[in-house]
C-alpha positions in Angstrom: -55.6 24.2 58.9 -57.5 22.0 56.4 -55.3 19.9 54.1 -55.8 20.3 50.4 -57.4 17.2 48.7 -55.1 14.9 46.8 -55.1 14.7 43.1 -56.9 11.3 43.4 -59.6 12.7 45.6 -60.1 15.7 43.2 -60.2 13.4 40.2 -62.8 11.1 41.8 -65.0 14.1 42.7 -64.7 15.5 39.1 -65.7 12.1 37.7 -69.0 12.2 39.6 -70.1 14.8 37.0 -69.6 12.2 34.2 -71.2 9.4 36.3 -73.6 11.0 38.9 -74.1 7.6 40.6 -70.3 6.8 40.6 -69.1 4.2 43.0 -65.5 3.1 43.7 -66.2 -0.2 42.0 -67.7 1.4 38.9 -64.7 3.8 38.8 -62.3 0.9 39.1 -63.8 -1.3 36.4 -65.4 1.0 33.9 -63.2 4.0 34.1 -59.8 2.6 35.0 -60.1 -0.8 33.4 -59.0 -2.5 36.7 -60.5 -4.9 39.3 -63.5 -3.8 41.4 -61.4 -3.2 44.5 -58.6 -1.3 42.7 -59.6 2.3 43.5 -60.4 1.5 47.2 -57.0 -0.2 47.5 -55.1 2.7 46.0 -56.9 5.2 48.4 -56.6 3.1 51.5 -52.9 2.6 51.0 -52.4 6.3 50.2 -50.8 5.5 46.8 -50.9 7.6 43.7 -52.9 6.1 40.9 -50.4 4.8 38.3 -49.9 6.6 35.0 -51.1 3.6 33.1 -54.5 3.7 34.9 -54.7 7.5 34.3 -54.1 6.9 30.6 -56.9 4.3 30.6 -59.1 6.9 32.2 -58.0 9.5 29.6 -58.9 7.2 26.8 -62.2 6.2 28.4 -63.1 9.9 28.7 -62.2 10.5 25.0 -64.9 7.9 24.1 -67.4 9.5 26.5 -66.8 12.8 24.7 -67.8 11.2 21.4 -70.9 9.6 22.9 -71.8 12.9 24.7 -71.1 15.2 21.7 -74.6 16.8 21.9 -74.1 17.7 25.6 -71.7 20.7 25.4 -71.4 21.2 29.1 -70.5 17.5 29.7 -68.0 17.6 26.9 -66.4 20.7 28.4 -66.1 19.1 31.9 -64.7 15.9 30.4 -62.1 17.9 28.6 -61.2 19.7 31.8 -60.8 16.3 33.5 -58.5 15.2 30.7 -56.4 18.3 31.2 -56.2 17.5 34.9 -54.8 14.0 33.9 -52.3 15.5 31.4 -51.1 18.1 34.0 -50.7 15.4 36.7 -48.7 13.0 34.5 -46.6 15.9 33.2 -46.0 17.1 36.8 -44.9 13.6 37.8 -42.5 13.4 34.9 -41.1 16.9 35.6 -40.2 15.7 39.1 -37.9 13.1 37.6 -37.0 14.7 34.2 -37.6 17.6 32.0 -40.6 17.3 29.8 -42.8 19.8 27.9 -46.4 19.8 26.7 -45.0 19.0 23.3 -43.7 15.7 24.6 -47.2 14.6 25.6 -47.9 12.5 22.5 -44.7 10.5 22.8 -45.2 10.1 26.6 -48.8 9.0 26.4 -48.0 6.5 23.6 -45.1 5.1 25.7 -47.4 4.7 28.7 -50.1 3.0 26.6 -47.4 0.5 25.4 -46.4 -0.1 29.0 -50.1 -0.7 29.9 -50.3 -3.4 27.2 -47.3 -5.1 28.6 -48.8 -5.0 32.1 -52.1 -6.4 31.0 -51.0 -9.1 28.6 -47.4 -9.9 29.7 -45.5 -10.9 26.6 -46.0 -8.5 23.7 -44.9 -9.1 20.2 -44.3 -12.1 18.1 -44.9 -15.5 19.7 -41.7 -17.3 20.6 -42.4 -20.2 18.3 -42.6 -20.8 14.6 -45.4 -22.6 12.8 -44.5 -24.6 9.8 -46.6 -26.4 7.2 -45.6 -29.9 6.3 -46.0 -31.0 2.7 -46.1 -34.4 1.0 
C-alpha cells in the first residue's frame, strides 16, 4: 500500500506551479525566507515545516497574487495553496486546542509576531535611554 504524501511534499509540488523551475534552495530562500539548506534539512529530518515559515510563505504568495493579477489561473492556484496553508495551521492548532476559522486573523498575527522575535531577537524598545546634554 502506497503511503499518502506528507503536507510538506504536497506543498512543494503545488509550489512548482508558481515557480516551474523550483529548487529546494529557491523554495527555502525566496518562498520561506530561510537559509538555502532549510527545506532540505526539514525534509531529511522528517520534520514539519514550522508555522512561522508557513506564514512567511503565505505572505509571499499574497504578494505573488498581486504581481500575477492578470493571470487568473495562477491567482486561483495561489489562493488554493494559501488555503492549504490555512488548513494545515488550523489542523495543527486543533490538535492542541480548539480554534475556528474565525480565529485565523488573530492566530496568523500571533505567528507573524513570533516570527519577528525569531528573526530579530529582542523586539520592542531598546534597553537604553538616549539623552541630550545641554550647556
